[in-house]
MMTF fields as JSON, N, C-alpha, C and O atoms, coordinates in Angstrom:
{
  "mmtfVersion": "1.0.0",
  "mmtfProducer": "UNKNOWN",
  "numBonds": 319,
  "numAtoms": 320,
  "numGroups": 80,
  "numChains": 1,
  "numModels": 1,
  "chainsPerModel": [1],
  "groupsPerChain": [80],
  "chainIdList": ["A"],
  "bondAtomList": [4, 2, 8, 6, 12, 10, 16, 14, 20, 18, 24, 22, 28, 26, 32, 30, 36, 34, 40, 38, 44, 42, 48, 46, 52, 50, 56, 54, 60, 58, 64, 62, 68, 66, 72, 70, 76, 74, 80, 78, 84, 82, 88, 86, 92, 90, 96, 94, 100, 98, 104, 102, 108, 106, 112, 110, 116, 114, 120, 118, 124, 122, 128, 126, 132, 130, 136, 134, 140, 138, 144, 142, 148, 146, 152, 150, 156, 154, 160, 158, 164, 162, 168, 166, 172, 170, 176, 174, 180, 178, 184, 182, 188, 186, 192, 190, 196, 194, 200, 198, 204, 202, 208, 206, 212, 210, 216, 214, 220, 218, 224, 222, 228, 226, 232, 230, 236, 234, 240, 238, 244, 242, 248, 246, 252, 250, 256, 254, 260, 258, 264, 262, 268, 266, 272, 270, 276, 274, 280, 278, 284, 282, 288, 286, 292, 290, 296, 294, 300, 298, 304, 302, 308, 306, 312, 310, 316, 314],
  "bondOrderList": [1, 1, 1, 1, 1, 1, 1, 1, 1, 1, 1, 1, 1, 1, 1, 1, 1, 1, 1, 1, 1, 1, 1, 1, 1, 1, 1, 1, 1, 1, 1, 1, 1, 1, 1, 1, 1, 1, 1, 1, 1, 1, 1, 1, 1, 1, 1, 1, 1, 1, 1, 1, 1, 1, 1, 1, 1, 1, 1, 1, 1, 1, 1, 1, 1, 1, 1, 1, 1, 1, 1, 1, 1, 1, 1, 1, 1, 1, 1],
  "groupList": [{"groupName": "MET", "atomNameList": ["N", "CA", "C", "O"], "elementList": ["N", "C", "C", "O"], "formalChargeList": [0, 0, 0, 0], "bondAtomList": [1, 0, 2, 1, 3, 2], "bondOrderList": [1, 1, 2], "singleLetterCode": "M", "chemCompType": "L-PEPTIDE LINKING"}, {"groupName": "THR", "atomNameList": ["N", "CA", "C", "O"], "elementList": ["N", "C", "C", "O"], "formalChargeList": [0, 0, 0, 0], "bondAtomList": [1, 0, 2, 1, 3, 2], "bondOrderList": [1, 1, 2], "singleLetterCode": "T", "chemCompType": "L-PEPTIDE LINKING"}, {"groupName": "GLU", "atomNameList": ["N", "CA", "C", "O"], "elementList": ["N", "C", "C", "O"], "formalChargeList": [0, 0, 0, 0], "bondAtomList": [1, 0, 2, 1, 3, 2], "bondOrderList": [1, 1, 2], "singleLetterCode": "E", "chemCompType": "L-PEPTIDE LINKING"}, {"groupName": "GLY", "atomNameList": ["N", "CA", "C", "O"], "elementList": ["N", "C", "C", "O"], "formalChargeList": [0, 0, 0, 0], "bondAtomList": [1, 0, 2, 1, 3, 2], "bondOrderList": [1, 1, 2], "singleLetterCode": "G", "chemCompType": "PEPTIDE LINKING"}, {"groupName": "PHE", "atomNameList": ["N", "CA", "C", "O"], "elementList": ["N", "C", "C", "O"], "formalChargeList": [0, 0, 0, 0], "bondAtomList": [1, 0, 2, 1, 3, 2], "bondOrderList": [1, 1, 2], "singleLetterCode": "F", "chemCompType": "L-PEPTIDE LINKING"}, {"groupName": "ASP", "atomNameList": ["N", "CA", "C", "O"], "elementList": ["N", "C", "C", "O"], "formalChargeList": [0, 0, 0, 0], "bondAtomList": [1, 0, 2, 1, 3, 2], "bondOrderList": [1, 1, 2], "singleLetterCode": "D", "chemCompType": "L-PEPTIDE LINKING"}, {"groupName": "ARG", "atomNameList": ["N", "CA", "C", "O"], "elementList": ["N", "C", "C", "O"], "formalChargeList": [0, 0, 0, 0], "bondAtomList": [1, 0, 2, 1, 3, 2], "bondOrderList": [1, 1, 2], "singleLetterCode": "R", "chemCompType": "L-PEPTIDE LINKING"}, {"groupName": "SER", "atomNameList": ["N", "CA", "C", "O"], "elementList": ["N", "C", "C", "O"], "formalChargeList": [0, 0, 0, 0], "bondAtomList": [1, 0, 2, 1, 3, 2], "bondOrderList": [1, 1, 2], "singleLetterCode": "S", "chemCompType": "L-PEPTIDE LINKING"}, {"groupName": "LEU", "atomNameList": ["N", "CA", "C", "O"], "elementList": ["N", "C", "C", "O"], "formalChargeList": [0, 0, 0, 0], "bondAtomList": [1, 0, 2, 1, 3, 2], "bondOrderList": [1, 1, 2], "singleLetterCode": "L", "chemCompType": "L-PEPTIDE LINKING"}, {"groupName": "CYS", "atomNameList": ["N", "CA", "C", "O"], "elementList": ["N", "C", "C", "O"], "formalChargeList": [0, 0, 0, 0], "bondAtomList": [1, 0, 2, 1, 3, 2], "bondOrderList": [1, 1, 2], "singleLetterCode": "C", "chemCompType": "L-PEPTIDE LINKING"}, {"groupName": "TYR", "atomNameList": ["N", "CA", "C", "O"], "elementList": ["N", "C", "C", "O"], "formalChargeList": [0, 0, 0, 0], "bondAtomList": [1, 0, 2, 1, 3, 2], "bondOrderList": [1, 1, 2], "singleLetterCode": "Y", "chemCompType": "L-PEPTIDE LINKING"}, {"groupName": "ALA", "atomNameList": ["N", "CA", "C", "O"], "elementList": ["N", "C", "C", "O"], "formalChargeList": [0, 0, 0, 0], "bondAtomList": [1, 0, 2, 1, 3, 2], "bondOrderList": [1, 1, 2], "singleLetterCode": "A", "chemCompType": "L-PEPTIDE LINKING"}, {"groupName": "VAL", "atomNameList": ["N", "CA", "C", "O"], "elementList": ["N", "C", "C", "O"], "formalChargeList": [0, 0, 0, 0], "bondAtomList": [1, 0, 2, 1, 3, 2], "bondOrderList": [1, 1, 2], "singleLetterCode": "V", "chemCompType": "L-PEPTIDE LINKING"}, {"groupName": "PRO", "atomNameList": ["N", "CA", "C", "O"], "elementList": ["N", "C", "C", "O"], "formalChargeList": [0, 0, 0, 0], "bondAtomList": [1, 0, 2, 1, 3, 2], "bondOrderList": [1, 1, 2], "singleLetterCode": "P", "chemCompType": "L-PEPTIDE LINKING"}, {"groupName": "TRP", "atomNameList": ["N", "CA", "C", "O"], "elementList": ["N", "C", "C", "O"], "formalChargeList": [0, 0, 0, 0], "bondAtomList": [1, 0, 2, 1, 3, 2], "bondOrderList": [1, 1, 2], "singleLetterCode": "W", "chemCompType": "L-PEPTIDE LINKING"}, {"groupName": "ASN", "atomNameList": ["N", "CA", "C", "O"], "elementList": ["N", "C", "C", "O"], "formalChargeList": [0, 0, 0, 0], "bondAtomList": [1, 0, 2, 1, 3, 2], "bondOrderList": [1, 1, 2], "singleLetterCode": "N", "chemCompType": "L-PEPTIDE LINKING"}, {"groupName": "LYS", "atomNameList": ["N", "CA", "C", "O"], "elementList": ["N", "C", "C", "O"], "formalChargeList": [0, 0, 0, 0], "bondAtomList": [1, 0, 2, 1, 3, 2], "bondOrderList": [1, 1, 2], "singleLetterCode": "K", "chemCompType": "L-PEPTIDE LINKING"}, {"groupName": "ILE", "atomNameList": ["N", "CA", "C", "O"], "elementList": ["N", "C", "C", "O"], "formalChargeList": [0, 0, 0, 0], "bondAtomList": [1, 0, 2, 1, 3, 2], "bondOrderList": [1, 1, 2], "singleLetterCode": "I", "chemCompType": "L-PEPTIDE LINKING"}, {"groupName": "GLN", "atomNameList": ["N", "CA", "C", "O"], "elementList": ["N", "C", "C", "O"], "formalChargeList": [0, 0, 0, 0], "bondAtomList": [1, 0, 2, 1, 3, 2], "bondOrderList": [1, 1, 2], "singleLetterCode": "Q", "chemCompType": "L-PEPTIDE LINKING"}, {"groupName": "HIS", "atomNameList": ["N", "CA", "C", "O"], "elementList": ["N", "C", "C", "O"], "formalChargeList": [0, 0, 0, 0], "bondAtomList": [1, 0, 2, 1, 3, 2], "bondOrderList": [1, 1, 2], "singleLetterCode": "H", "chemCompType": "L-PEPTIDE LINKING"}],
  "groupTypeList": [0, 1, 1, 2, 3, 4, 5, 6, 7, 6, 8, 9, 10, 8, 5, 11, 11, 7, 12, 11, 3, 13, 4, 13, 1, 9, 11, 5, 12, 5, 12, 14, 15, 5, 12, 5, 3, 16, 17, 3, 18, 8, 5, 3, 17, 12, 8, 5, 11, 2, 1, 6, 19, 12, 19, 10, 8, 12, 12, 11, 1, 3, 3, 1, 4, 6, 6, 6, 6, 10, 8, 8, 13, 4, 6, 13, 11, 6, 17, 5],
  "groupIdList": [1, 2, 3, 4, 5, 6, 7, 8, 9, 10, 11, 12, 13, 14, 15, 16, 17, 18, 19, 20, 21, 22, 23, 24, 25, 26, 27, 28, 29, 30, 31, 32, 33, 34, 35, 36, 37, 38, 39, 40, 41, 42, 43, 44, 45, 46, 47, 48, 49, 50, 51, 52, 53, 54, 55, 56, 57, 58, 59, 60, 61, 62, 63, 64, 65, 66, 67, 68, 69, 70, 71, 72, 73, 74, 75, 76, 77, 78, 79, 80],
  "secStructList": [7, 7, 7, 6, 6, 7, 7, 4, 4, 4, 3, 3, 3, 3, 3, 4, 4, 4, 7, 7, 1, 1, 1, 1, 7, 7, 6, 6, 7, 3, 3, 3, 3, 6, 6, 6, 3, 3, 3, 3, 3, 3, 3, 3, 3, 3, 3, 3, 6, 6, 6, 7, 7, 3, 3, 3, 3, 3, 3, 3, 3, 1, 7, 1, 1, 1, 7, 3, 3, 3, 3, 3, 3, 7, 7, 7, 7, 7, 7, 7],
  "xCoordList": [104.074, 102.802, 102.141, 102.743, 100.951, 100.209, 99.121, 98.551, 98.837, 97.784, 96.621, 95.719, 96.624, 95.509, 94.249, 94.247, 93.182, 91.923, 91.91, 90.955, 92.936, 93.028, 92.241, 92.351, 91.455, 90.637, 91.464, 91.608, 92.0, 92.861, 92.096, 92.715, 90.783, 90.005, 90.107, 89.759, 90.575, 90.727, 92.055, 92.27, 92.949, 94.252, 94.12, 93.332, 94.9, 94.916, 96.348, 97.163, 96.622, 97.943, 97.95, 96.99, 99.033, 99.22, 100.581, 101.607, 100.584, 101.812, 102.76, 102.32, 104.052, 105.056, 105.015, 105.311, 104.658, 104.589, 103.483, 103.494, 102.535, 101.418, 101.632, 100.779, 102.76, 103.019, 103.789, 104.847, 103.251, 103.955, 104.892, 104.553, 106.039, 107.009, 108.092, 107.865, 109.266, 110.36, 110.95, 111.812, 110.489, 110.939, 109.731, 108.595, 109.95, 108.809, 107.933, 106.71, 108.553, 107.836, 108.653, 109.877, 107.976, 108.692, 109.033, 109.605, 108.685, 109.023, 110.539, 111.217, 111.053, 112.479, 113.366, 114.565, 112.8, 113.601, 114.239, 113.546, 115.541, 116.241, 115.929, 115.845, 115.758, 115.509, 116.737, 117.18, 117.277, 118.495, 118.231, 117.336, 119.01, 119.005, 120.368, 121.304, 120.481, 121.737, 122.815, 123.978, 122.452, 123.399, 123.967, 125.184, 123.09, 123.525, 123.546, 124.028, 123.052, 123.029, 121.694, 120.645, 121.735, 120.516, 119.738, 120.301, 118.417, 117.572, 116.577, 115.938, 116.426, 115.522, 115.074, 115.682, 113.978, 113.412, 111.983, 111.269, 111.574, 110.212, 109.247, 109.331, 108.329, 107.338, 105.992, 105.202, 105.729, 104.471, 104.368, 105.311, 103.204, 102.939, 101.579, 100.717, 101.409, 100.11, 99.676, 100.375, 98.504, 98.04, 96.601, 95.866, 96.215, 94.837, 94.079, 94.385, 93.103, 92.385, 91.604, 91.384, 91.189, 90.393, 91.262, 90.955, 92.332, 93.176, 94.365, 94.994, 94.67, 95.811, 97.158, 98.14, 97.214, 98.483, 99.144, 98.496, 100.429, 101.187, 101.518, 102.014, 101.24, 101.538, 102.712, 103.485, 102.852, 103.905, 104.497, 103.825, 105.766, 106.408, 106.447, 106.707, 106.192, 106.328, 107.65, 107.822, 108.579, 109.922, 110.117, 109.896, 110.534, 110.78, 112.268, 113.104, 112.584, 113.974, 114.082, 113.081, 115.306, 115.54, 115.362, 115.088, 115.526, 115.428, 114.104, 113.106, 114.109, 112.896, 112.306, 111.09, 113.126, 112.616, 112.493, 111.763, 113.184, 113.148, 112.695, 113.207, 111.77, 111.289, 110.414, 109.509, 110.698, 109.912, 109.551, 110.246, 108.45, 108.02, 107.901, 107.452, 108.314, 108.274, 107.581, 107.718, 106.838, 106.228, 107.16, 107.571, 107.489, 108.289, 107.439, 106.85, 107.363, 106.615, 107.203, 108.42, 106.325, 106.789, 107.33, 106.68, 108.506, 109.163, 109.737, 109.972, 109.958, 110.599, 111.9, 112.637, 112.164, 113.312, 114.144, 113.689, 115.353, 116.246, 116.327, 116.498, 116.207, 116.302, 117.619, 117.883, 118.447, 119.745, 119.673, 120.666],
  "yCoordList": [85.424, 85.489, 84.126, 83.117, 84.089, 82.842, 82.802, 83.832, 81.613, 81.47, 80.653, 80.306, 80.332, 79.59, 80.433, 81.605, 79.83, 80.538, 81.571, 82.339, 81.605, 82.58, 82.095, 80.931, 82.969, 82.631, 82.833, 83.957, 81.751, 81.84, 82.238, 82.609, 82.169, 82.54, 84.037, 84.478, 84.815, 86.258, 86.611, 87.769, 85.642, 85.918, 86.189, 85.547, 87.146, 87.413, 87.753, 88.216, 87.507, 87.75, 89.12, 89.506, 89.846, 91.137, 91.12, 90.904, 91.348, 91.347, 92.443, 93.529, 92.155, 93.105, 94.429, 95.471, 94.414, 95.65, 96.573, 97.768, 96.031, 96.816, 97.254, 97.929, 96.876, 97.163, 98.474, 98.643, 99.397, 100.646, 100.413, 99.699, 101.0, 100.818, 101.864, 102.955, 101.542, 102.511, 102.719, 103.577, 101.939, 102.052, 102.435, 102.246, 102.973, 103.274, 102.044, 102.156, 100.885, 99.616, 98.564, 98.664, 97.564, 96.495, 95.337, 94.339, 95.463, 94.416, 94.343, 95.37, 93.152, 92.896, 93.324, 93.533, 93.456, 93.741, 92.43, 91.425, 92.434, 91.229, 90.928, 91.833, 89.642, 89.178, 88.39, 87.47, 88.762, 88.155, 87.619, 88.093, 86.637, 86.231, 86.554, 86.88, 86.467, 86.834, 85.768, 86.04, 84.557, 83.445, 83.138, 83.132, 82.883, 82.39, 83.434, 83.139, 84.624, 85.642, 85.714, 85.468, 86.05, 86.25, 84.946, 83.902, 85.028, 83.841, 83.995, 83.016, 85.192, 85.39, 86.835, 87.742, 87.025, 88.354, 88.364, 87.366, 89.504, 89.642, 89.563, 90.358, 88.602, 88.407, 88.978, 89.4, 88.994, 89.513, 89.309, 88.86, 89.647, 89.443, 88.775, 88.882, 88.094, 87.521, 88.232, 88.211, 88.864, 89.636, 89.309, 88.73, 89.69, 89.565, 90.739, 91.893, 90.461, 91.519, 92.419, 93.593, 91.887, 92.673, 93.586, 94.768, 93.054, 93.833, 94.494, 95.392, 94.052, 94.535, 94.217, 94.919, 93.187, 92.729, 91.745, 90.833, 91.937, 91.036, 89.768, 89.843, 88.602, 87.327, 86.601, 85.932, 86.726, 86.007, 86.885, 87.76, 86.64, 87.178, 86.059, 84.907, 86.386, 85.421, 85.742, 86.819, 84.796, 85.002, 84.087, 82.88, 84.664, 83.901, 83.62, 84.478, 82.401, 82.014, 81.388, 80.987, 81.307, 80.642, 81.575, 82.765, 81.0, 81.764, 81.539, 81.179, 81.754, 81.658, 80.256, 80.107, 79.237, 77.874, 77.123, 76.136, 77.567, 76.865, 77.8, 77.727, 78.65, 79.621, 78.927, 78.164, 79.203, 78.653, 79.797, 80.811, 79.603, 80.595, 79.924, 78.785, 80.659, 80.151, 81.164, 82.373, 80.66, 81.512, 81.575, 80.543, 82.777, 82.965, 83.722, 84.747, 83.243, 83.996, 85.397, 85.575, 86.376, 87.761, 88.03, 87.744, 88.574, 88.997, 90.391, 90.765, 91.139, 92.443, 92.272, 91.305, 93.216, 93.095, 94.37, 95.434, 94.227, 95.364, 95.646, 94.726, 96.902, 97.287, 98.013, 99.035, 97.466, 98.086, 98.866, 99.463],
  "zCoordList": [105.841, 105.164, 105.255, 104.888, 105.724, 105.816, 104.762, 104.404, 104.27, 103.262, 103.788, 103.025, 105.091, 105.664, 105.58, 105.958, 105.083, 104.965, 103.855, 103.741, 103.044, 101.958, 100.752, 100.366, 100.158, 98.994, 97.726, 97.247, 97.188, 95.998, 94.738, 93.741, 94.761, 93.576, 93.288, 92.193, 94.247, 94.031, 93.377, 93.02, 93.211, 92.616, 91.127, 90.433, 90.646, 89.207, 88.783, 89.581, 87.511, 86.929, 86.273, 85.607, 86.464, 85.821, 85.136, 85.781, 83.832, 83.042, 83.524, 83.9, 83.512, 84.004, 83.25, 83.833, 81.976, 81.195, 81.702, 81.41, 82.455, 82.986, 84.428, 85.005, 85.011, 86.423, 86.549, 85.942, 87.339, 87.618, 88.789, 89.733, 88.728, 89.802, 89.712, 89.191, 90.215, 90.196, 88.797, 88.609, 87.822, 86.439, 85.585, 86.02, 84.37, 83.498, 83.254, 83.177, 83.134, 83.021, 83.754, 83.837, 84.279, 84.987, 84.057, 84.494, 82.776, 81.811, 81.66, 81.634, 81.563, 81.356, 82.522, 82.338, 83.707, 84.896, 85.342, 85.504, 85.54, 85.979, 87.439, 88.269, 87.741, 89.108, 89.548, 88.861, 90.699, 91.226, 92.623, 93.323, 93.018, 94.422, 95.014, 94.283, 96.313, 96.98, 96.879, 97.178, 96.462, 96.481, 95.099, 94.914, 94.13, 92.822, 91.717, 90.623, 91.951, 90.915, 90.196, 90.791, 88.921, 88.141, 87.999, 87.671, 88.256, 88.086, 86.949, 86.564, 86.4, 85.275, 85.174, 85.743, 84.425, 84.252, 84.763, 84.667, 85.308, 85.799, 84.626, 83.689, 84.679, 83.628, 84.045, 83.2, 85.348, 85.854, 87.347, 87.999, 87.878, 89.297, 89.447, 88.575, 90.556, 90.908, 92.179, 93.192, 92.108, 93.239, 93.583, 92.783, 94.785, 95.24, 94.638, 94.94, 93.796, 93.091, 94.039, 93.738, 95.167, 96.116, 96.973, 97.127, 97.527, 98.442, 97.749, 98.31, 96.538, 95.75, 96.394, 96.149, 97.2, 97.774, 96.818, 96.305, 96.584, 95.721, 96.51, 97.634, 95.915, 96.566, 95.909, 96.595, 94.586, 93.865, 92.778, 92.231, 92.471, 91.28, 90.255, 90.602, 89.001, 87.916, 87.231, 86.66, 87.295, 86.758, 85.561, 85.653, 84.434, 83.207, 83.086, 83.371, 82.658, 82.427, 81.051, 80.457, 80.548, 79.27, 78.092, 78.245, 76.911, 75.678, 74.976, 75.6, 73.674, 72.877, 72.875, 72.985, 72.753, 72.613, 73.937, 74.016, 74.964, 76.258, 77.368, 78.485, 77.084, 78.06, 79.102, 78.765, 80.356, 81.468, 82.411, 82.489, 83.119, 84.106, 85.467, 85.584, 86.485, 87.856, 88.757, 88.569, 89.733, 90.752, 91.948, 92.478, 92.37, 93.569, 94.581, 94.24, 95.804, 96.821, 96.949, 96.98, 97.021, 97.12, 98.513, 99.519, 98.549, 99.78, 99.526, 98.377, 100.567, 100.359, 99.572, 99.768, 98.689, 97.794, 97.811, 98.23, 97.351, 97.177, 95.686, 94.885, 95.313, 93.906, 93.71, 94.345, 92.815, 92.529, 91.235, 90.819]
}
């Protein structure tokens, strides 16, 4: 995926609870990598509002007091 010439002003955030997918809601879906295991929970997605293509996953880590969010470039994923 290339971002050259891409208009970032069209990007918008969509909360995971509002995302339709293979589950009734995508809120609290665990996000894992193949190397280290669980990296957090899906908090939302960042997509192009015009084309509706997903560009990033927003992954939340930590607890109530040390909660952090990270942007991960969207890549094809396996759902277990």
